[in-house]
VOGU-3710 file (C-alpha; in Angstrom, 3 decimals, decimal comma):
1> mahmiwraav> 11,175/35,226/-19,703  12,113/34,226/-16,130  12,448/30,709/-17,251  15,032/31,818/-20,241  17,017/33,920/-17,535  17,102/30,856/-15,348  18,351/28,584/-18,050  21,289/31,147/-19,103  22,163/31,433/-15,535  23,080/27,770/-15,390
11> tvpaalgvpv> 24,079/26,973/-18,956  26,603/29,641/-19,103  28,623/28,756/-16,130  28,442/25,173/-17,199  29,643/26,019/-20,675  32,453/28,299/-19,187  33,528/25,768/-16,771  35,183/23,360/-19,016  37,690/25,868/-20,606  38,368/27,678/-17,182
21> svacmavgwp> 38,859/24,212/-15,477  41,304/22,852/-18,184  43,367/26,019/-17,872  43,484/25,648/-13,953  44,517/21,844/-14,377  47,065/22,753/-16,645  49,149/25,103/-14,083  51,904/23,478/-12,350  51,113/21,489/-9,046  54,395/21,092/-7,353
31> adnpmgfvia> 54,862/18,336/-4,621  55,560/20,856/-1,959  52,682/23,165/-2,786  50,927/25,017/0,096  48,057/22,527/-0,139  50,224/19,831/1,362  49,028/17,293/-1,479  48,941/16,514/-4,960  45,694/15,474/-6,828  46,065/13,899/-10,181
41> pailavmtls> 44,501/15,839/-13,341  41,990/12,888/-13,943  40,346/13,420/-10,025  40,243/17,136/-11,098  38,435/16,149/-14,242  36,030/14,038/-12,367  35,396/17,031/-9,922  35,059/19,288/-12,837  32,229/17,049/-14,705  30,324/16,587/-11,461
51> gisilllagg> 30,121/20,431/-11,198  29,020/20,759/-14,675  26,348/17,903/-14,362  24,846/19,704/-11,358  24,447/22,729/-13,192  22,607/20,860/-16,152  20,407/19,252/-13,599  19,815/22,571/-12,225  18,545/23,784/-15,537  15,780/21,125/-15,719
61> ldqggwalra> 14,098/22,233/-12,377  10,425/23,044/-13,241  9,275/23,260/-9,681  10,142/24,732/-6,419  10,756/28,172/-5,072  13,891/30,335/-5,348  15,369/28,835/-2,481  15,621/25,502/-4,101  16,923/26,803/-7,497  19,450/29,052/-5,716
71> amltlglstl> 20,750/25,999/-3,621  21,147/23,750/-6,889  22,893/26,728/-8,467  25,259/27,288/-5,682  26,038/23,627/-5,477  26,816/23,472/-9,039  29,113/26,471/-9,223  30,996/25,638/-5,765  31,631/22,039/-6,883  32,916/23,149/-10,160
81> aypclmalaa> 34,752/26,188/-8,556  36,629/23,786/-5,808  39,043/21,905/-8,175  39,919/25,318/-9,976  40,588/26,932/-6,451  42,826/24,006/-5,156  44,692/24,051/-8,468  45,455/27,993/-8,175  46,493/27,669/-4,635  48,869/24,704/-5,236
91> agiggggvlf> 50,291/26,787/-7,913  50,703/29,813/-5,796  48,417/31,797/-8,057  46,265/34,517/-6,021  47,996/34,560/-2,512  46,323/34,007/0,640  42,861/34,452/-0,469  42,834/31,886/-3,126  44,492/29,531/-0,370  42,050/30,291/2,358
101> aagighwipl> 39,112/29,877/-0,361  40,420/26,583/-1,308  40,945/25,560/2,396  37,209/26,076/3,043  36,155/25,085/-0,480  34,238/22,180/0,556  32,114/23,996/3,196  29,561/25,607/0,545  28,906/22,338/-1,395  28,574/20,090/1,777
111> tmvnllpila> 26,174/22,764/3,094  24,150/22,599/0,026  24,209/18,986/-0,193  22,728/18,855/3,243  20,272/21,690/2,171  18,994/20,559/-0,967  16,925/17,404/0,613  15,131/19,634/3,179  14,241/22,180/0,261  13,051/19,468/-1,874
121> istvtrrsrr> 10,743/17,761/0,475  9,314/20,899/1,420  8,472/21,603/-2,219  6,978/17,776/-2,604  5,037/17,674/0,404  4,121/21,509/0,674  5,244/21,643/4,285  7,788/24,049/5,276  10,918/23,034/7,339  12,195/26,482/8,112
131> agigllllla> 13,317/25,457/11,352  15,492/22,785/10,003  16,838/25,017/7,344  17,745/27,676/10,095  19,467/25,157/12,358  21,241/23,837/9,464  22,810/27,025/8,390  23,697/28,145/11,989  25,539/24,997/12,428  27,356/25,246/9,362
141> tvavlvpalg> 28,150/28,747/10,164  29,593/27,753/13,606  31,641/25,009/12,076  33,325/27,251/9,717  33,944/30,352/12,054  34,623/28,844/15,393  37,727/26,865/14,550  39,165/29,992/13,101  39,483/31,465/16,738  42,230/29,273/17,421
151> eeslallgsa> 41,123/27,531/20,647  41,091/23,868/21,092  37,817/23,555/22,863  36,118/25,907/20,323  37,548/23,658/17,554  35,719/20,613/19,074  32,767/22,620/19,366  33,081/23,293/15,717  33,547/19,793/14,938  30,330/18,669/16,640
161> awlggfaipv> 28,209/21,368/14,994  29,724/20,225/11,435  28,846/16,361/12,313  25,440/17,536/13,827  24,570/19,229/10,592  24,606/15,936/8,714  21,918/14,669/10,807  19,385/17,480/10,157  18,434/16,379/6,620  17,558/12,794/7,774
171> laswplvrgt> 15,493/13,937/10,556  13,644/16,644/8,455  13,044/14,370/5,641  11,787/10,938/6,532  9,032/11,976/9,214  7,169/13,651/6,195  7,007/10,617/4,286  4,034/9,104/6,347  1,869/12,218/5,830  2,100/11,639/1,954
181> gaetrrraii> 0,225/9,254/-0,434  0,341/7,686/-3,834  3,308/9,544/-6,058  3,798/12,039/-3,468  4,945/9,459/-1,067  7,477/8,095/-3,730  8,844/11,578/-4,448  9,034/12,000/-0,458  10,951/8,976/-0,164  13,267/10,213/-2,883
191> cglasvvpvi> 13,999/13,188/-0,999  14,678/10,973/1,906  17,267/9,013/-0,310  18,987/12,322/-0,915  19,148/12,885/2,727  21,365/10,032/3,175  23,966/11,113/0,746  25,527/13,536/3,030  25,911/10,847/5,990  27,552/8,743/3,212
201> iigfcmmlga> 29,825/11,558/2,298  31,003/12,388/6,021  31,072/8,636/7,097  33,396/8,185/4,027  35,547/11,337/5,015  35,877/9,884/8,780  36,671/6,437/7,200  39,502/7,832/5,156  40,726/9,696/7,949  40,897/6,448/10,187
211> aemaldiagl> 42,502/4,887/6,929  45,407/7,622/6,866  46,058/6,994/10,738  46,242/3,347/10,539  47,510/2,562/6,945  49,466/5,750/5,906  47,691/6,273/2,713  47,416/10,048/2,840  47,616/10,945/-0,908  45,439/7,832/-1,814
221> gvsalmvgfs> 42,967/9,141/0,781  42,770/12,469/-0,486  42,033/11,503/-4,003  39,285/8,763/-3,088  37,792/11,653/-0,683  37,431/14,072/-3,621  35,981/11,560/-6,019  33,421/10,343/-3,429  32,540/14,043/-2,623  31,907/14,914/-6,329
231> lcaagtallv> 29,887/11,862/-7,165  27,642/12,246/-3,947  27,161/16,075/-4,968  26,031/15,035/-8,168  24,144/11,931/-7,004  22,146/14,406/-4,612  21,359/16,928/-7,360  19,901/14,023/-9,556  17,568/12,794/-6,624  16,315/16,314/-5,933
241> raatrrapsw> 15,429/16,880/-9,480  13,600/13,537/-9,913  11,821/14,301/-6,914  10,728/17,660/-7,724  10,164/17,723/-11,598  6,650/17,777/-12,747  6,902/14,540/-15,150  7,318/11,374/-13,615  10,837/10,208/-13,588  12,153/6,763/-13,980
251> llrrriilas> 13,576/7,029/-10,515  10,049/7,027/-9,212  9,718/3,374/-9,946  9,182/0,986/-6,932  11,952/-1,269/-7,932  14,437/1,837/-8,659  13,728/3,378/-5,244  14,150/0,052/-3,404  17,419/-0,694/-5,157  18,710/2,873/-4,653
261> lavllalvtl> 17,975/2,753/-0,871  19,448/-0,669/-0,663  22,782/0,559/-2,304  22,880/3,639/0,171  22,148/1,586/3,159  24,945/-0,893/2,022  27,262/2,033/1,754  26,481/3,268/5,027  26,918/-0,207/6,562  30,199/-0,782/4,771
271> iagigvglav> 31,794/2,680/5,825  30,580/2,252/9,147  32,103/-1,109/9,842  35,373/-0,488/7,792  35,654/2,827/9,616  35,269/1,527/13,038  37,560/-1,230/12,386  40,303/1,234/11,170  39,868/3,455/13,962  40,368/0,563/16,434
281> lassgsaaal> 43,340/-0,485/14,668  44,847/2,878/14,756  44,200/3,300/18,343  44,436/-0,190/20,142  46,086/-2,260/17,359  44,715/-5,292/15,439  43,472/-7,705/18,135  40,203/-5,687/18,561  39,908/-4,268/15,102  38,070/-7,085/13,362
291> paavlttavv> 35,489/-7,796/16,152  34,880/-4,148/16,295  34,265/-3,999/12,585  32,104/-7,110/12,412  29,949/-5,895/15,616  29,614/-2,392/13,949  28,664/-3,950/10,621  26,054/-6,110/12,227  24,384/-3,524/14,157  24,199/-1,025/11,443
301> glgsallhrw> 23,177/-3,635/8,867  20,280/-4,728/11,040  19,107/-1,151/11,332  19,551/-0,726/7,596  17,540/-3,789/6,945  14,708/-2,741/9,034  14,795/0,903/7,356  14,714/-0,695/4,103  11,695/-3,131/4,887  9,788/-0,217/6,191
311> aarqidprde> 10,406/1,951/3,247  9,329/-0,993/1,102  5,861/-1,021/2,925  5,776/2,985/2,350  6,417/3,419/-1,137  2,743/2,191/-2,042  0,297/3,333/0,670  -2,036/0,647/-0,394  0,617/-1,989/0,691  0,310/-0,328/4,205
321> leselaalgd> -3,303/-0,842/4,008  -2,978/-4,236/3,240  -0,296/-4,889/5,811  -2,939/-3,480/8,334  -5,636/-5,516/7,245  -3,392/-8,602/7,412  -2,572/-7,719/11,056  -6,350/-7,719/12,016  -6,633/-11,380/10,872  -9,907/-12,999/9,321
331> asghrqlalq> -12,459/-10,404/9,250  -14,842/-12,521/7,582  -18,448/-11,072/8,093  -16,856/-7,674/9,135  -14,822/-6,635/6,176  -16,284/-3,197/5,919  -15,773/-2,489/9,563  -12,305/-3,637/9,211  -11,404/-1,657/6,248  -13,007/1,517/7,981
341> qvlrkvtgdp> -10,912/0,791/11,210  -7,632/0,519/9,245  -8,532/3,620/7,118  -8,945/5,582/10,379  -5,642/4,465/11,628  -3,775/5,521/8,612  -5,440/8,828/8,063  -5,458/9,754/11,628  -9,393/10,421/11,454  -11,160/8,901/14,119
351> glqlvvragd> -14,510/10,098/12,438  -13,874/8,667/9,157  -17,045/6,618/8,056  -16,867/4,094/5,106  -19,989/3,537/3,155  -20,391/0,977/0,434  -23,254/0,730/-2,207  -25,293/-2,513/-2,269  -26,593/-4,149/-5,492  -30,118/-2,329/-4,949
361> gawldadgrq> -28,082/0,953/-4,921  -28,727/1,771/-0,979  -25,514/3,006/0,687  -24,838/1,270/3,873  -22,416/2,003/6,575  -20,182/-0,353/8,593  -23,135/-1,320/11,040  -25,395/-2,076/8,250  -27,514/0,986/8,443  -28,675/2,885/5,096
371> vtpaagavvl> -27,402/6,260/5,122  -26,506/9,073/2,786  -22,791/9,692/1,709  -21,086/12,569/3,030  -20,550/15,674/0,594  -17,050/15,529/-0,609  -16,519/11,913/0,354  -13,390/10,408/-1,248  -14,043/7,514/-3,911  -11,833/4,339/-3,080
381> dgsegralag> -12,438/2,067/-5,943  -12,055/4,387/-8,841  -14,733/4,315/-11,617  -16,907/1,855/-9,665  -17,938/4,245/-7,130  -19,152/1,839/-4,689  -16,928/2,384/-1,893  -16,717/6,070/-0,388  -14,987/7,425/2,711  -16,254/10,333/4,412
391> cttararhrl> -13,536/12,284/6,230  -13,904/14,891/8,908  -10,438/16,635/8,085  -8,968/18,180/4,976  -5,685/16,427/5,746  -7,428/13,089/5,857  -9,304/13,650/2,780  -6,068/14,817/0,821  -4,425/11,648/2,084  -7,173/9,334/0,904
401> aglgdcsrls> -7,374/11,137/-2,461  -3,463/10,437/-2,778  -4,031/6,437/-2,446  -5,422/6,309/-5,950  -7,553/3,311/-7,071  -7,747/0,949/-3,837  -10,726/-1,443/-5,502  -8,367/-4,263/-4,828  -8,846/-3,581/-0,970  -12,418/-2,492/-1,033
411> aaavletsie> -13,760/-5,243/-3,298  -14,301/-7,677/-0,605  -15,932/-5,187/1,655  -18,320/-4,451/-1,149  -18,914/-8,061/-2,168  -19,844/-8,909/1,494  -21,906/-6,159/2,165  -23,848/-6,681/-1,032  -24,452/-10,337/-0,427  -25,505/-9,726/3,324
421> reaaradgaa> -27,939/-6,909/1,971  -29,199/-9,234/-0,791  -29,646/-11,934/2,057  -31,344/-9,532/4,414  -33,686/-8,258/1,388  -34,615/-11,945/0,522  -35,243/-13,014/4,023  -37,508/-9,919/4,461  -39,233/-10,695/1,280  -39,580/-14,576/1,979
431> iaerqrlsrd> -40,725/-13,587/5,765  -43,197/-11,277/4,369  -44,587/-13,416/1,619  -44,693/-16,350/4,201  -46,776/-14,362/6,501  -49,002/-13,298/3,777  -49,583/-17,012/2,596  -49,905/-18,072/6,113  -52,575/-15,676/6,634  -54,338/-16,568/3,338
441> lhdgvqahll> -54,082/-20,173/4,047  -55,452/-19,839/7,601  -58,177/-17,498/6,722  -59,135/-19,195/3,410  -58,124/-22,990/2,563  -57,305/-24,038/6,147  -60,519/-22,704/7,628  -62,429/-24,298/4,881  -60,846/-27,665/5,240  -61,252/-27,650/9,046
451> gialnlqlsg> -64,853/-26,864/8,617  -65,337/-29,642/6,195  -63,387/-32,026/8,600  -65,666/-30,632/11,504  -68,937/-31,307/9,546  -67,651/-34,852/8,703  -66,780/-35,659/12,254  -70,384/-34,559/13,440  -72,065/-36,240/10,630  -69,997/-39,331/11,225
461> qllsdpgari> -71,406/-39,342/15,008  -74,875/-39,777/13,567  -74,169/-42,691/11,455  -75,347/-46,096/13,037  -72,942/-48,318/10,858  -69,637/-48,648/12,526  -67,518/-49,289/9,547  -68,862/-46,135/8,160  -68,044/-44,089/11,349  -64,556/-45,533/10,847
471> lvgetvgamr> -64,052/-44,524/7,434  -65,329/-40,983/8,025  -62,890/-40,818/11,216  -60,135/-41,797/8,960  -61,063/-39,049/6,329  -61,245/-36,530/9,042  -57,756/-37,488/10,150  -56,456/-37,314/6,499  -57,799/-33,735/6,270  -56,101/-32,735/9,344
481> qvvdqiralg> -52,828/-34,055/7,918  -53,740/-32,138/4,713  -54,089/-28,982/6,603  -50,834/-29,662/8,528  -48,761/-30,023/5,220  -50,247/-26,907/3,837  -49,225/-24,915/7,060  -45,769/-26,496/6,717  -45,718/-25,325/2,812  -46,641/-21,798/4,011
491> agrvpatlas> -43,514/-21,699/6,561  -41,339/-22,388/3,553  -39,046/-19,631/2,031  -39,118/-20,053/-1,793  -38,432/-17,031/-3,723  -41,223/-15,900/-6,095  -38,909/-15,944/-8,993  -37,961/-19,589/-8,494  -41,500/-20,251/-8,150  -42,789/-18,554/-11,296
501> eglgaalaql> -39,773/-18,505/-13,633  -37,559/-21,458/-12,482  -34,086/-22,109/-11,211  -32,021/-20,350/-14,047  -34,093/-17,057/-13,332  -33,662/-17,124/-9,643  -29,913/-17,918/-9,676  -29,385/-15,067/-12,339  -31,163/-12,761/-9,680  -29,043/-14,218/-6,822
511> vepldgvcqq> -25,659/-13,582/-8,694  -26,420/-10,151/-10,579  -25,606/-7,745/-7,969  -22,686/-9,436/-6,859  -19,276/-8,612/-8,156  -16,841/-11,522/-8,763  -19,537/-14,056/-8,919  -20,418/-15,204/-12,425  -23,029/-17,751/-13,576  -22,304/-20,351/-16,159
521> gelhrrhpve> -24,613/-22,805/-18,104  -28,058/-22,550/-19,070  -31,334/-24,472/-18,140  -33,500/-25,364/-20,763  -36,639/-26,880/-18,996  -38,156/-27,016/-15,649  -37,215/-29,405/-12,977  -39,306/-30,748/-10,027  -39,954/-28,223/-7,312  -37,925/-30,004/-4,631
531> vettayfvac> -34,907/-30,167/-7,082  -35,034/-26,681/-7,961  -35,667/-25,567/-4,515  -32,887/-27,620/-3,080  -30,519/-26,407/-5,937  -31,426/-22,683/-5,192  -30,396/-23,245/-1,584  -27,253/-25,140/-2,289  -26,265/-22,359/-4,315  -26,954/-19,678/-1,493
541> eavanavkhs> -25,169/-21,436/1,035  -22,061/-22,161/-1,130  -21,865/-18,702/-2,312  -22,275/-17,119/1,107  -19,570/-19,338/2,453  -17,182/-18,678/-0,444  -17,659/-14,795/0,160  -17,654/-14,915/4,110  -14,822/-17,508/4,892  -12,665/-18,012/1,735
551> gaqrialtve> -11,487/-14,840/0,892  -12,241/-15,761/-2,726  -11,866/-12,999/-5,545  -13,547/-14,935/-8,023  -16,800/-17,260/-7,418  -18,155/-19,301/-10,343  -21,709/-20,847/-10,328  -22,349/-23,712/-12,831  -25,646/-25,567/-13,605  -25,658/-28,670/-15,915
561> esrdaliltv> -28,494/-30,842/-16,691  -28,995/-34,153/-18,313  -31,890/-36,342/-19,092  -31,851/-37,782/-15,440  -29,705/-35,391/-13,155  -29,344/-31,686/-12,411  -25,770/-30,765/-11,171  -24,766/-27,595/-9,566  -21,282/-26,476/-8,846  -20,037/-23,594/-6,858
571> sddgsggadl> -16,226/-23,147/-7,220  -13,918/-20,415/-5,723  -10,238/-19,326/-5,678  -10,219/-18,868/-1,868  -8,242/-20,507/0,808  -10,042/-23,801/0,635  -10,317/-26,218/3,685  -14,327/-26,306/3,798  -15,538/-29,471/5,596  -19,072/-30,950/5,673
581> rlgaglrgit> -18,714/-31,810/9,074  -18,416/-28,088/10,199  -20,891/-25,575/10,261  -24,710/-25,768/10,516  -25,188/-24,446/6,890  -23,196/-27,241/5,177  -24,824/-29,807/7,239  -28,285/-28,612/6,429  -27,873/-28,493/2,737  -26,377/-31,908/3,112
591> ervaacggll> -29,634/-33,259/4,567  -31,595/-31,514/2,085  -29,665/-32,919/-0,757  -29,962/-36,482/0,732  -33,633/-36,004/1,165  -33,963/-35,035/-2,362  -32,091/-38,394/-3,344  -29,021/-36,579/-4,379  -25,422/-36,448/-3,388  -23,444/-33,265/-2,198
601> tvrdgtprgt> -19,659/-33,271/-2,430  -17,220/-30,553/-1,028  -13,413/-30,889/-2,165  -10,336/-28,766/-2,579  -10,122/-26,820/-5,980  -7,054/-27,069/-8,108  -4,675/-25,230/-7,607  -6,523/-23,646/-4,760  -10,118/-22,762/-3,385  -13,117/-24,915/-2,737
611> vveaslpsgm> -15,665/-26,670/-5,069  -19,435/-27,493/-3,742  -21,234/-29,804/-5,850  -24,917/-31,100/-5,963  -25,703/-33,631/-7,984  -29,758/-33,901/-7,914  -31,906/-36,709/-9,665  -34,248/-35,042/-12,188  -36,148/-37,254/-14,700  -38,019/-35,822/-17,600
621> p> -41,142/-34,171/-16,430
//
């Protein structure tokens, strides 16, 4: 019922406005009318259509309280009434009351144009701006009442109050942009765009005033002012409706927002430059007008460019996160810690804790400790659910929830942490297995062989034949060498899967928990132990380097086999630039491959990335 009443309140004036405006435009407008100027019927028609369009836009409001609806309705009615009042006053109809109303007819719509962006951003961000609204209404009241007292000093005060009121929407709107996220931030920026429109109106008015003094274009200036005022009022209403309506508007698209901001800032720059140039021309002559206009345009244009660049980063909060991450530089090996630091800065929550889930299901904090996620933690990577941020404040939690899916930013941290977790688990398992094997060998085979060697050595001392004693001594030495070899084998770190199921199963187990790493190719037979072991360690080192140093999003691990060779290739789409001469890891696997009789090559990929290829000789078993 309330919605129907509201629709009637805006549609009835819009429908009646057409015949009433036509009737007012039809009355006589003599050249020597009390208004002091003549406006063509076409200009009056533009003003009338602007008022009607504002009323129609007001009818589409589906969010906001009574204050926003009342302000939009008042803007539409006052914009529609303004040309009618001027036409009646010019024709001498209505006496002094109509003439007074026509003289201050711009006051109400301009006040509403200033008020609407503040009410809209309060609706969008759910943060009241009562102080800004009160100050705006106070300055508007001072501006219209004080000059009526007739004192020149008070008139200057009223003008200063009027000009100050146009800065309030900008100061009240833009600071709230940083406290929002996702679509809410886009809506807040639209409100910020609406706050710039009043600045354009007053700047355009001042520019036309300077043009009248410098170029004597009074009639043309009034007509241009009326058109500019009407279009800006309708534009403000359009932006406010787009920002506050429940359904997403086409104006919320990133390109549209940036294009709209660019147009508004270009108008501000152009008006400022031309206005200053005309003002200098009217006061000081033509010599200084051009340099003043150029300097003003350069200064305002630079500020506009900086504001546009800042807004481009703010439209999508994830862009802000990316820029903050980029500012930290190469965070290889500490990506989770770097992302946590950026999230703390963006949300203003120094206690925020970022945890990621490794391949084994364990949740790890930025220090690598296994933890339990905090209750109510915000999921950063959408449906994946492998990166959570625990916040200490409701505002930070709301801010993070507004970011939406940040899997593009958290994927590197999740992948790196998972690989480090798997590497730590593999190292721990290898150490435990090596210790067990070493104990078994020490307590079993080694002790037995050493016992046999000792018995042979003692028995050899009883032999009288020198040749036999030499032969026994050589046998004892050979057995001690075997013991040393067994000890060396016990110190190796070969995964159990590699030993029992072969290289293919071991590689599959390596890449299974890692997102962004895929295995290609299949092995149909077993290869010599040293070949499989070497290939496995090449894969481990190359994948680890790609994750930690290249910034790759996709890593491919490919194995191919022929009758006499096994070829393992690890390629990524990262930054490239790997060098065999740098890093102990690459040098180590190069020596291991060479010891196996193979060849390791490292080259840049096409069009980017790194390719590590190991060719290992492997004849048929």
